[in-house]
Every structure is written in structure tokens, then in C-alpha cells.
C-alpha positions in Angstrom: 22.6 1.0 16.1 20.7 3.0 18.3 22.0 0.7 21.4 25.7 0.8 20.1 25.9 4.6 19.5 24.2 5.8 22.6 21.4 7.3 21.5 19.2 9.2 24.1 15.7 9.6 24.6 14.2 12.5 22.6 17.4 12.4 20.0 16.3 12.6 16.2 18.1 9.7 14.2 19.7 10.2 11.0 17.9 11.0 7.8 16.6 8.0 5.9 18.9 8.4 3.1 22.2 8.1 5.6 20.9 5.5 7.4 20.0 3.9 4.2 23.7 4.1 3.3 25.4 3.5 6.8 23.0 0.1 7.1 23.5 -0.8 3.7 20.1 -1.2 3.0 17.1 -0.2 0.7 15.2 2.6 1.5 12.2 0.4 1.3 13.3 -1.8 3.8 14.5 1.0 6.0 11.3 2.3 6.1 9.7 -0.9 7.0 12.1 -1.1 10.1 11.3 2.2 11.5 7.8 1.5 10.8 8.2 -1.7 12.9 10.1 0.4 15.5 7.4 2.8 15.3 4.6 0.6 16.2 6.4 -1.2 19.0 7.1 2.4 20.6 10.4 2.7 20.4 10.9 5.9 17.7 8.5 8.7 16.7 8.0 9.5 12.6 7.0 13.5 12.5 6.1 14.4 9.2 8.6 17.0 7.6 10.8 16.6 10.9 12.8 13.3 11.2 12.3 10.3 13.3 13.0 10.7 17.1 13.9 7.9 19.8 11.1 7.4 22.3 12.3 5.0 24.4 15.2 2.5 24.8 14.1 -0.9 26.2 16.5 -3.3 28.0 15.1 -6.2 25.6 14.3 -6.2 22.1 10.7 -5.0 21.2 8.6 -7.8 20.2 7.5 -6.9 16.0 4.1 -6.2 15.4 3.2 -8.8 13.4 4.8 -11.5 11.2 4.5 -11.9 7.4 5.2 -10.0 4.6 6.0 -6.6 4.6 4.1 -3.8 2.5 6.5 -3.3 -0.1 6.6 -7.4 -0.7 2.5 -7.3 -0.6 2.9 -4.5 -3.1 5.2 -6.6 -5.6 3.1 -9.6 -5.2 0.0 -7.8 -6.2 1.7 -6.1 -9.1 2.0 -9.0 -10.7 -1.6 -10.7 -10.0 -3.6 -8.0 -10.1 -2.0 -7.1 -13.3 -3.4 -10.4 -15.0 -6.5 -10.1 -13.2 -7.4 -6.6 -14.8 -6.6 -8.2 -18.2 -8.7 -10.9 -17.5 -11.5 -8.9 -16.3 -11.3 -6.9 -19.2 -11.8 -10.2 -21.4 -15.1 -11.4 -19.7 -16.5 -8.5 -17.4 -20.2 -8.3 -17.7 -22.1 -5.2 -17.6 -23.2 -5.9 -13.9 -18.9 -6.5 -13.1 -18.3 -3.5 -14.4 -21.3 -1.6 -12.8 -19.8 -2.9 -9.5 -16.4 -1.5 -9.9 -17.6 1.8 -11.0 -19.6 2.0 -7.8 -16.4 1.2 -5.8 -14.6 4.1 -7.9 -17.8 6.3 -6.9 -17.9 5.5 -3.3 -13.9 6.5 -3.0 -14.4 9.5 -5.0 -17.9 10.7 -2.7 -16.3 9.4 0.6 -12.9 10.6 0.7 -12.5 12.3 4.0 -13.7 9.5 5.6 -10.8 7.5 5.9 -12.6 3.9 6.6 -14.9 4.4 4.2 -12.6 5.0 1.8 -10.0 2.4 2.7 -13.5 -0.4 2.2 -14.2 1.1 -1.1 -10.7 0.7 -1.9 -10.9 -3.2 -1.3 -14.3 -3.2 -2.9 -12.7 -1.9 -6.5 -10.0 -4.2 -6.5 -12.2 -7.0 -5.2 -14.9 -6.2 -8.2 -12.1 -6.7 -10.3 -11.0 -9.8 -9.2 -15.1 -10.6 -9.0 -15.1 -9.5 -13.0 -12.8 -12.6 -13.9 -15.8 -15.1 -12.9 -12.8 -17.1 -11.2 -13.2 -17.8 -7.5 -9.6 -19.1 -7.0 -8.4 -15.4 -7.9 -11.0 -13.9 -6.1 -9.6 -15.8 -2.5 -6.0 -14.9 -3.7 -6.8 -10.8 -3.6 -8.5 -11.5 -1.0 -5.6 -13.2 0.7 -3.5 -10.4 -0.4 -5.5 -7.6 1.0 -5.6 -9.4 4.1 -1.4 -9.9 4.2 -1.5 -5.7 4.6 -1.5 -5.5 8.4 -0.6 -2.4 10.4 2.5 -1.6 8.8 0.7 -1.2 5.5 -1.7 1.4 7.4 1.0 3.0 9.3 2.9 3.5 6.1 -0.4 4.7 4.1 -1.0 7.1 7.4 2.8 8.8 6.4 2.0 9.2 3.0 -1.7 10.1 3.1 -2.0 13.3 1.0 -4.7 15.1 -1.3 -2.4 14.8 -3.9 -2.2 11.0 -3.2 -5.5 10.7 -2.8 -6.1 12.4 -6.6 -3.7 10.4 -8.7 -5.0 6.7 -7.0 -8.7 8.0 -8.2 -7.3 8.9 -11.7 -5.6 5.3 -11.5 -8.8 3.6 -10.8 -11.1 5.7 -13.2 -8.1 4.7 -16.0 -8.3 1.0 -14.9 -12.3 1.1 -15.0 -12.2 2.4 -18.3 -9.7 -0.4 -19.8 -11.8 -3.1 -18.8 -15.4 -1.0 -19.4 -13.4 -0.7 -22.9 -12.7 -4.8 -23.0 -9.2 -4.1 -23.6 -6.7 -6.4 -21.6 -3.6 -5.2 -22.8 -4.6 -1.4 -21.6 -5.9 -3.0 -18.3 -2.8 -4.8 -17.4 -1.2 -1.7 -18.0 -3.3 0.7 -16.2 -2.8 -2.1 -12.9 0.8 -2.0 -13.2 1.2 1.6 -13.3 -0.8 2.3 -10.6 0.8 -0.1 -7.7 4.0 0.8 -9.7 3.5 4.3 -8.6 1.9 3.5 -5.2 5.2 1.8 -4.6 7.3 4.5 -5.6 5.4 7.0 -3.5 5.6 4.9 -0.3 9.5 4.1 -1.1 11.1 7.2 -2.3 
């Protein structure tokens, strides 16, 4: 579309809503495409302003990475992690629950340090997987986390707000409470709510 409609460097592209309709794709798919173009230097996404064309290369840019996109990973995580949380609620020991709590407290304490907060987030989800006592599930979670890649981090960067941080911490506390209470149904629901909210936030 950029090539065929004569957009010039510095031009602002139509809004996401307009592009979604014009290209007949979902907002989530469109957003992944825009992030891929941003990572290859074709467009610049400016918060509260829009998407602007940076360059018009003479050949198609290489995509930053292969593999599933961020929304595919979130969809898989919602299915798998909800059941992991339910299993953890059934079998978690006091020591395993303490490990989950430590990760939550680290996220609360280090919320201004992006890298440290990101590691604490991973520690939280991995602590829940470890609480199941099932090494295969731990391996699956490690794989899913490693699938997030550059596109995920760029997407998160655009939506990193104080409101998102508070909502995430609230979700994590609810998941922790359900697991500590040994309530599988509540743990499953709390994890689904958390990952569903993240998906809606990133694709709205």
C-alpha cells in the first residue's frame, strides 16, 4: 500500500482503524505488521500521534524474526498457563508459593527498572510452572517465554503505562492468592483474566 499509493518519507499513514478496514485485517494483525515495519526502520510509531513513513527502500525489508507473533504467543499462553495455574493450586508446597510471592514483591519493588521488572515477571510465571512439579510444563513455559522476541518487546514498549503496571500487579496478586488458597478454579480463572486483559490492552 505504501508503494502503490505514493507515500513519501515523513508522511503520516492512515489511522489503525482505517488501515484495518482498508487492508481487511484485524487490529491485532495490523499492529504486528506495523511493529515489524518499525523494527526494520520503514515506519516510526509515535505515541498519541500516529505512524509515519521513515524510508522507502527499493527492496522489501527483511522481517526481524521468524516464528509466532505476540498475539499467537498470548493465545497459547492463555490456554496453557491457565491449566498450569490450576495444577499449581492443587499441588504447590509452601516453598513454591513463597517463590511466587518473592517474584510479585520484586515486580512491586523494582517497577521503575524495566529490565529488572521484566525478569521478575518471568520469574513469577516460571515459579508457577515450577510449583506444578512437572518438568515438562516448566520446559513448555520456558519455550513460550522465549518466543516473545523483539516484536513483543516493541509492542510492550508502546503500551507501558502506570495503569498497565498496576493492573498487572493486581492480576498477579489475584493469581498468587488463588494458588496459596489451593483453589484450582480460581487460579485458572485469574490467569485467564490476566492474559485476556493483556491481549485486549495490546490489540485495542
